[in-house]
Backbone as JSON, one array per atom type, in Angstrom:
{
  "sequence": "MRTTLEAELSYPRADPALALSEVLGDIDRLETTIAELLDIARTNDRPVAIELAPVLAGLAAAWAPRAAAKGRSVTVDPARHSPAAIGHLTMLRHALDVLVDNALVHGDGAINVAVTHDDHTVTVTVSDDGTSFLVDRHDDGNIDTGHGAPQTSGRGLALARRLVAAQYGRLTIENNPNTRVSIHLRRATVDSE",
  "N": [[49.1, -25.81, 6.9], [47.85, -23.67, 5.71], [45.36, -23.76, 7.02], [46.08, -23.14, 9.66], [47.11, -20.52, 9.35], [44.88, -19.2, 8.23], [43.04, -19.51, 10.32], [44.35, -18.01, 12.25], [44.27, -15.46, 11.09], [41.5, -15.01, 11.08], [40.75, -15.41, 13.76], [42.63, -14.03, 15.7], [45.23, -14.82, 17.97], [46.56, -13.8, 21.16], [49.32, -13.97, 21.11], [51.09, -13.92, 18.28], [53.24, -15.49, 17.65], [52.65, -18.11, 18.26], [51.11, -19.16, 16.13], [52.99, -18.88, 14.09], [54.99, -20.63, 14.99], [53.59, -23.05, 14.82], [53.24, -23.21, 12.03], [55.91, -23.32, 11.18], [56.58, -25.79, 12.29], [54.9, -27.35, 10.72], [56.08, -26.95, 8.22], [58.55, -28.2, 8.63], [57.63, -30.85, 8.97], [56.47, -31.23, 6.45], [58.72, -31.03, 4.76], [60.12, -33.31, 5.63], [58.24, -35.29, 4.99], [58.11, -35.02, 2.18], [60.75, -35.72, 1.49], [60.75, -38.37, 2.43], [58.7, -39.51, 0.86], [59.82, -39.24, -1.67], [61.98, -40.97, -1.34], [60.57, -43.37, -1.06], [59.41, -43.53, -3.59], [61.64, -44.08, -5.09], [62.4, -46.59, -4.42], [61.91, -50.16, -4.13], [60.8, -51.14, -1.88], [58.9, -53.27, 0.15], [55.68, -53.2, 1.78], [55.62, -53.01, 5.38], [55.26, -54.2, 8.81], [53.5, -51.98, 10.84], [53.42, -50.28, 13.83], [50.66, -48.82, 15.29], [50.23, -47.08, 17.47], [52.39, -45.07, 17.95], [52.14, -43.64, 15.54], [49.55, -42.59, 15.66], [49.74, -41.09, 17.98], [51.47, -39.07, 17.14], [49.82, -37.93, 15.21], [47.74, -36.9, 16.79], [49.17, -34.99, 18.31], [49.96, -33.22, 16.3], [47.54, -32.27, 15.19], [45.62, -31.54, 17.15], [46.15, -28.91, 18.32], [45.67, -27.27, 16.07], [43.0, -27.76, 15.48], [41.84, -26.83, 17.85], [42.4, -24.12, 17.62], [40.51, -23.42, 15.78], [38.24, -23.69, 17.2], [37.42, -26.3, 17.49], [37.67, -29.87, 18.11], [40.02, -32.62, 18.24], [39.97, -35.96, 18.7], [41.89, -38.73, 19.34], [42.21, -42.16, 19.07], [44.31, -43.99, 21.16], [45.28, -46.47, 20.38], [46.5, -48.51, 21.83], [46.14, -51.24, 22.19], [45.95, -52.26, 19.73], [46.56, -54.37, 16.92], [49.51, -54.57, 14.82], [49.66, -53.02, 11.58], [49.94, -53.74, 8.07], [51.9, -51.83, 5.98], [53.19, -48.69, 4.65], [55.0, -46.51, 6.55], [55.37, -43.67, 6.13], [53.56, -43.15, 4.03], [51.15, -43.87, 5.27], [51.05, -42.05, 7.43], [50.89, -39.64, 5.99], [48.49, -39.97, 4.53], [46.65, -40.07, 6.66], [47.0, -37.48, 7.7], [45.94, -36.0, 5.56], [43.25, -36.8, 5.68], [42.4, -35.89, 8.23], [42.87, -33.16, 7.92], [41.05, -32.62, 5.85], [38.64, -33.15, 7.17], [38.75, -31.11, 9.06], [38.73, -28.79, 7.5], [36.49, -29.1, 5.79], [34.51, -30.38, 7.22], [32.52, -30.62, 10.24], [32.09, -29.87, 13.71], [33.26, -32.11, 16.32], [36.22, -33.98, 15.66], [37.02, -37.3, 15.2], [39.29, -39.97, 15.58], [39.49, -43.29, 15.15], [40.37, -46.7, 15.89], [39.84, -49.92, 14.69], [39.71, -53.5, 14.5], [39.84, -56.72, 12.91], [40.18, -60.24, 12.33], [41.71, -60.1, 10.02], [42.08, -57.48, 9.15], [43.07, -54.11, 9.83], [41.58, -51.15, 10.73], [41.52, -47.69, 10.37], [39.64, -45.0, 11.21], [38.48, -41.82, 10.34], [36.32, -39.45, 11.5], [33.66, -37.01, 11.57], [31.24, -34.56, 12.72], [29.95, -33.39, 10.66], [27.99, -33.04, 7.62], [28.37, -32.13, 5.12], [30.86, -32.65, 2.95], [33.87, -33.05, 1.15], [33.57, -35.6, -0.91], [34.72, -37.35, -2.96], [37.3, -37.31, -5.37], [37.61, -37.39, -8.79], [39.71, -38.78, -11.4], [39.56, -36.97, -13.46], [39.62, -34.54, -12.3], [37.34, -33.64, -11.07], [35.15, -33.44, -8.27], [33.11, -35.71, -6.63], [30.41, -35.02, -4.87], [28.27, -36.37, -4.12], [25.91, -35.1, -4.4], [24.82, -34.31, -6.92], [25.94, -31.97, -9.26], [29.43, -31.94, -9.95], [32.17, -30.6, -8.0], [35.13, -28.54, -8.24], [37.51, -28.45, -6.55], [40.26, -29.07, -4.32], [42.45, -31.78, -3.76], [43.07, -33.64, -1.97], [41.72, -36.07, -1.01], [41.93, -37.76, -3.22], [44.69, -38.09, -3.34], [45.1, -39.31, -0.81], [43.65, -41.68, -1.23], [45.24, -42.88, -3.22], [47.67, -43.19, -1.85], [46.93, -45.01, 0.13], [46.14, -47.19, -1.45], [48.6, -47.86, -2.53], [49.68, -49.17, -0.44], [48.54, -51.57, -0.48], [46.04, -51.4, 0.58], [42.7, -50.12, 1.24], [40.55, -47.3, 0.81], [37.64, -46.13, 2.23], [34.56, -44.31, 2.07], [31.98, -42.95, 3.94], [28.98, -41.2, 4.15], [26.73, -40.91, 5.76], [24.73, -40.74, 8.49], [26.64, -38.88, 9.13], [30.03, -37.88, 8.35], [32.44, -40.33, 7.57], [35.58, -41.55, 7.03], [37.54, -44.19, 6.1], [40.55, -46.03, 6.49], [41.62, -49.05, 5.41], [43.75, -51.57, 6.2], [45.87, -54.45, 5.77], [46.08, -56.74, 8.44], [48.9, -57.25, 10.44], [50.69, -60.27, 10.79], [52.28, -62.7, 12.91], [54.2, -63.91, 11.29], [54.64, -61.93, 9.32], [55.85, -59.89, 10.68]],
  "CA": [[49.66, -24.49, 7.09], [46.8, -22.72, 5.34], [44.36, -23.76, 8.08], [46.64, -22.4, 10.8], [47.19, -19.1, 9.02], [43.52, -18.66, 8.08], [42.46, -19.4, 11.66], [45.01, -16.89, 12.93], [43.74, -14.22, 10.53], [40.11, -14.84, 11.5], [40.66, -15.4, 15.22], [44.01, -13.84, 16.15], [45.58, -15.06, 19.36], [47.33, -12.71, 21.76], [50.71, -14.12, 20.71], [51.16, -14.45, 16.91], [54.33, -16.47, 17.54], [52.09, -19.46, 18.34], [50.77, -19.59, 14.77], [54.24, -19.01, 13.33], [55.64, -21.87, 15.43], [52.85, -24.16, 14.24], [53.53, -23.27, 10.6], [57.28, -23.81, 11.04], [56.51, -27.22, 12.53], [54.3, -27.95, 9.52], [57.08, -26.93, 7.16], [59.49, -29.28, 8.94], [56.97, -32.12, 8.67], [56.32, -31.3, 5.01], [60.04, -31.36, 4.19], [60.39, -34.71, 5.96], [57.33, -36.12, 4.2], [58.54, -35.0, 0.78], [61.97, -36.53, 1.38], [60.39, -39.78, 2.61], [57.95, -39.96, -0.31], [60.78, -39.39, -2.76], [62.71, -42.22, -1.08], [59.66, -44.48, -1.37], [59.26, -43.59, -5.05], [62.88, -44.59, -5.68], [62.71, -47.92, -3.91], [60.93, -51.21, -4.32], [60.51, -51.7, -0.57], [57.56, -53.81, 0.37], [55.09, -52.75, 3.05], [56.08, -53.71, 6.59], [54.38, -54.07, 9.97], [53.54, -50.65, 11.45], [52.72, -50.1, 15.1], [49.83, -47.64, 15.11], [50.24, -46.16, 18.62], [53.19, -43.87, 17.73], [51.61, -42.89, 14.4], [48.37, -41.86, 16.1], [50.19, -40.08, 18.95], [51.97, -37.96, 16.34], [48.66, -37.31, 14.58], [47.07, -36.09, 17.82], [50.02, -33.85, 18.66], [49.99, -32.29, 15.18], [46.26, -31.71, 14.79], [44.8, -31.0, 18.25], [46.25, -27.45, 18.43], [45.04, -26.63, 14.91], [41.55, -27.84, 15.66], [41.49, -25.93, 18.96], [42.46, -22.75, 17.1], [39.28, -23.2, 15.04], [37.12, -23.97, 18.09], [37.0, -27.69, 17.33], [38.54, -30.8, 18.82], [40.42, -33.87, 17.61], [40.18, -37.04, 19.66], [42.56, -39.82, 18.63], [42.35, -43.43, 19.77], [45.74, -44.25, 21.32], [45.59, -47.75, 19.73], [47.46, -49.26, 22.66], [45.94, -52.68, 22.09], [45.71, -52.58, 18.33], [47.65, -55.09, 16.25], [50.21, -53.83, 13.78], [49.08, -53.08, 10.23], [50.93, -53.81, 7.01], [51.86, -50.63, 5.17], [54.37, -47.82, 4.61], [54.82, -45.53, 7.61], [55.22, -42.32, 5.59], [52.3, -43.07, 3.29], [50.04, -43.91, 6.22], [51.01, -40.75, 8.12], [50.43, -38.59, 5.08], [47.07, -40.21, 4.25], [45.9, -39.65, 7.85], [47.03, -36.01, 7.73], [44.99, -35.53, 4.55], [41.88, -37.04, 6.14], [42.08, -34.99, 9.34], [42.79, -31.82, 7.34], [39.79, -32.54, 5.12], [37.57, -33.04, 8.17], [38.85, -29.8, 9.7], [38.38, -27.74, 6.55], [35.19, -29.28, 5.15], [33.56, -31.01, 8.12], [31.93, -29.82, 11.3], [32.09, -30.49, 15.04], [34.42, -32.87, 16.79], [36.86, -34.94, 14.75], [37.42, -38.49, 15.95], [40.08, -40.96, 14.87], [39.32, -44.54, 15.89], [40.99, -47.9, 15.31], [39.18, -51.19, 14.91], [40.4, -54.58, 13.78], [39.3, -58.07, 12.95], [41.24, -61.22, 12.15], [42.49, -59.86, 8.81], [42.16, -56.07, 8.78], [43.12, -53.02, 10.81], [40.9, -50.01, 10.12], [41.63, -46.39, 11.04], [38.53, -44.2, 10.72], [38.41, -40.4, 10.7], [34.93, -39.04, 11.37], [33.28, -35.74, 12.18], [29.79, -34.39, 12.85], [29.42, -32.69, 9.49], [27.36, -33.82, 6.55], [28.87, -31.65, 3.82], [32.26, -33.06, 2.96], [34.3, -33.41, -0.2], [33.53, -37.04, -0.84], [35.68, -38.07, -3.79], [37.78, -36.58, -6.54], [37.88, -38.31, -9.89], [40.94, -38.48, -12.11], [39.36, -35.83, -14.36], [39.72, -33.31, -11.52], [36.07, -33.3, -10.46], [34.83, -34.07, -6.99], [31.74, -36.19, -6.52], [29.93, -34.74, -3.51], [27.09, -37.17, -3.86], [24.74, -34.23, -4.47], [24.65, -33.73, -8.25], [27.05, -31.4, -10.03], [30.73, -32.04, -9.31], [32.93, -29.41, -7.69], [36.49, -28.67, -8.74], [38.54, -27.97, -5.62], [40.79, -30.07, -3.42], [43.0, -33.02, -4.31], [43.51, -34.43, -0.83], [41.21, -37.44, -0.92], [42.51, -38.56, -4.31], [46.04, -38.44, -2.89], [44.97, -40.29, 0.27], [43.23, -42.96, -1.82], [46.41, -43.48, -3.91], [48.64, -43.6, -0.84], [46.42, -46.23, 0.77], [46.2, -48.27, -2.45], [50.0, -48.25, -2.66], [49.99, -50.03, 0.7], [47.64, -52.71, -0.66], [44.86, -51.18, 1.41], [41.64, -49.42, 0.54], [39.96, -46.18, 1.51], [36.19, -46.08, 2.03], [33.94, -43.07, 2.52], [30.56, -43.0, 4.25], [28.48, -39.87, 4.44], [25.35, -41.17, 6.12], [24.38, -39.34, 8.3], [27.84, -38.06, 9.3], [31.15, -38.28, 7.51], [33.41, -41.3, 8.06], [36.51, -42.01, 6.0], [38.3, -45.26, 6.74], [41.69, -46.67, 5.84], [41.63, -50.47, 5.73], [45.03, -52.2, 5.88], [45.99, -55.83, 6.23], [46.6, -56.92, 9.78], [50.17, -57.96, 10.48], [50.73, -61.53, 11.52], [53.61, -62.98, 13.48], [55.1, -64.22, 10.17], [54.98, -60.73, 8.56], [56.64, -58.99, 11.5]],
  "C": [[48.6, -23.44, 6.79], [45.76, -22.62, 6.45], [44.84, -22.95, 9.27], [46.64, -20.91, 10.53], [45.81, -18.48, 8.86], [42.84, -18.51, 9.44], [43.05, -18.22, 12.41], [44.5, -15.55, 12.4], [42.31, -13.95, 11.0], [39.95, -14.68, 13.0], [42.06, -15.23, 15.81], [44.17, -14.11, 17.65], [46.44, -13.91, 19.87], [48.8, -12.75, 21.31], [50.79, -14.72, 19.31], [52.29, -15.46, 16.72], [53.81, -17.9, 17.62], [51.76, -19.99, 16.94], [52.04, -19.78, 13.94], [54.98, -20.28, 13.71], [54.94, -23.09, 14.85], [53.18, -24.32, 12.76], [54.96, -23.77, 10.37], [57.34, -25.32, 11.3], [55.93, -27.97, 11.34], [55.3, -28.0, 8.37], [58.12, -28.02, 7.39], [58.9, -30.64, 8.59], [56.82, -32.3, 7.17], [57.63, -31.66, 4.33], [60.38, -32.83, 4.43], [59.52, -35.63, 5.11], [57.75, -36.17, 2.74], [59.78, -35.86, 0.59], [61.65, -38.02, 1.49], [59.63, -40.31, 1.4], [58.85, -40.13, -1.53], [61.6, -40.67, -2.59], [61.85, -43.43, -1.43], [59.53, -44.65, -2.87], [60.48, -44.2, -5.72], [63.19, -46.02, -5.27], [61.61, -48.9, -4.25], [60.59, -51.87, -2.99], [59.07, -52.15, -0.48], [57.01, -53.23, 1.66], [55.56, -53.61, 4.2], [55.05, -53.52, 7.7], [54.59, -52.7, 10.63], [52.76, -50.68, 12.76], [51.95, -48.79, 15.03], [49.91, -46.63, 16.25], [51.12, -44.93, 18.38], [52.69, -43.01, 16.56], [50.45, -42.01, 14.87], [48.72, -40.82, 17.17], [50.72, -38.85, 18.21], [50.84, -37.2, 15.66], [47.94, -36.4, 15.58], [47.87, -34.84, 18.15], [50.01, -32.79, 17.56], [48.67, -31.57, 14.98], [45.42, -31.13, 15.93], [44.93, -29.49, 18.38], [45.57, -26.72, 17.26], [43.53, -26.63, 15.04], [41.09, -26.89, 16.75], [41.48, -24.48, 18.5], [41.21, -22.4, 16.31], [38.04, -23.51, 15.88], [36.58, -25.38, 17.97], [37.96, -28.59, 18.09], [38.87, -32.0, 17.94], [40.7, -34.86, 18.72], [40.74, -38.23, 18.91], [42.68, -41.03, 19.55], [43.84, -43.72, 19.92], [46.2, -45.58, 20.74], [46.58, -48.58, 20.51], [47.35, -50.77, 22.48], [45.66, -53.13, 20.66], [46.86, -53.4, 17.76], [48.31, -54.2, 15.22], [49.48, -54.01, 12.45], [50.22, -53.16, 9.22], [50.8, -52.57, 6.14], [53.2, -49.94, 5.11], [54.11, -46.7, 5.61], [54.55, -44.13, 7.04], [53.9, -42.17, 4.85], [51.1, -43.06, 4.23], [49.92, -42.58, 6.95], [50.45, -39.67, 7.23], [48.94, -38.75, 4.76], [46.21, -39.77, 5.44], [45.88, -38.13, 7.98], [46.01, -35.43, 6.75], [43.56, -35.67, 5.07], [41.49, -36.1, 7.28], [41.98, -33.55, 8.83], [41.47, -31.63, 6.61], [38.61, -32.39, 6.08], [37.58, -31.66, 8.83], [38.37, -28.7, 8.77], [36.94, -27.87, 6.06], [34.14, -29.9, 6.06], [33.04, -30.06, 9.17], [32.03, -30.59, 12.61], [33.38, -31.21, 15.36], [34.92, -33.83, 15.71], [37.36, -36.1, 15.61], [38.21, -39.42, 15.04], [40.05, -42.23, 15.72], [39.98, -45.69, 15.14], [40.15, -49.11, 15.68], [39.97, -52.26, 14.16], [39.59, -55.86, 13.87], [40.46, -59.03, 12.7], [42.17, -60.91, 10.98], [42.81, -58.4, 8.53], [42.28, -55.17, 9.99], [42.55, -51.8, 10.09], [41.09, -48.77, 10.99], [40.58, -45.49, 10.39], [38.62, -42.79, 11.24], [36.97, -39.98, 10.46], [34.73, -37.66, 11.99], [31.76, -35.65, 12.17], [29.15, -33.75, 11.64], [28.77, -33.63, 8.5], [27.79, -33.32, 5.18], [30.38, -31.8, 3.83], [32.65, -33.38, 1.54], [34.49, -34.92, -0.25], [34.58, -37.72, -1.71], [36.07, -37.2, -4.99], [38.15, -37.6, -7.61], [39.16, -37.89, -10.61], [40.8, -37.3, -13.08], [39.39, -34.5, -13.61], [38.43, -32.9, -10.86], [35.85, -34.06, -9.18], [33.38, -34.47, -6.99], [31.3, -35.98, -5.08], [28.74, -35.6, -3.16], [25.81, -36.36, -3.97], [24.63, -33.56, -5.84], [25.93, -33.24, -8.87], [28.37, -31.49, -9.27], [31.34, -30.67, -9.04], [34.35, -29.61, -8.19], [37.5, -28.04, -7.81], [39.01, -29.13, -4.77], [41.25, -31.33, -4.1], [43.36, -33.99, -3.2], [43.03, -35.86, -0.81], [41.73, -38.33, -2.04], [43.93, -39.0, -3.94], [45.98, -39.5, -1.8], [44.59, -41.66, -0.28], [44.42, -43.65, -2.5], [47.46, -43.96, -2.91], [48.21, -44.89, -0.16], [46.5, -47.41, -0.19], [47.63, -48.76, -2.63], [50.46, -49.16, -1.52], [49.15, -51.31, 0.66], [46.44, -52.63, 0.27], [43.77, -50.55, 0.57], [41.08, -48.34, 1.44], [38.47, -46.18, 1.2], [35.64, -44.8, 2.65], [32.46, -43.32, 2.75], [30.13, -41.59, 4.61], [27.02, -39.96, 4.87], [25.23, -41.55, 7.58], [25.58, -38.42, 8.45], [28.99, -38.65, 8.49], [32.09, -39.23, 8.24], [34.27, -41.74, 6.89], [37.44, -43.01, 6.67], [39.43, -45.77, 5.85], [41.72, -48.11, 6.33], [42.96, -51.05, 5.26], [45.03, -53.63, 6.38], [46.58, -55.85, 7.64], [47.9, -57.7, 9.71], [50.01, -59.25, 11.26], [52.11, -61.73, 12.08], [54.61, -63.23, 12.37], [55.54, -62.95, 9.43], [55.8, -59.74, 9.36], [58.07, -59.46, 11.49]]
}
């Protein structure tokens, strides 16, 4: 929501209703996410097989207009031939939102979301052309940028890391030469579906 409003203030469009509609959509998604996360917190449900194509289609629909408003683009792999991954749908969606938002706010150039897989793992990678990116936030509230003194802003990556870990996955960050943040989840098998 902040990105949409800041972009609108810096680069106002002819029709301000466009930004307001985007923010209202974000509020709807946020309310849904909060309700779903609260449900997850109250349950002992185990991760299940998640088809990635609808998740990534929703990601593209949500983030492409925001990126365009800032003069950037988001390209999302449709994952049509990707196997299902084991996880929690809400947690995965929220973690991906955090990563794309982080790339939009702290990265540079085009943002790409790609899916790869091997016999055991499905990986969703968010990358951009930037080299300055908030790399990691420690539990003490500091962010390790990989360049000396820690900064103290942003909690997104710490949240994304926890959401992925709760799905028995892992989040990895590469910043050489460009930024790549990957979510690695177990690949679903016929038995787990």
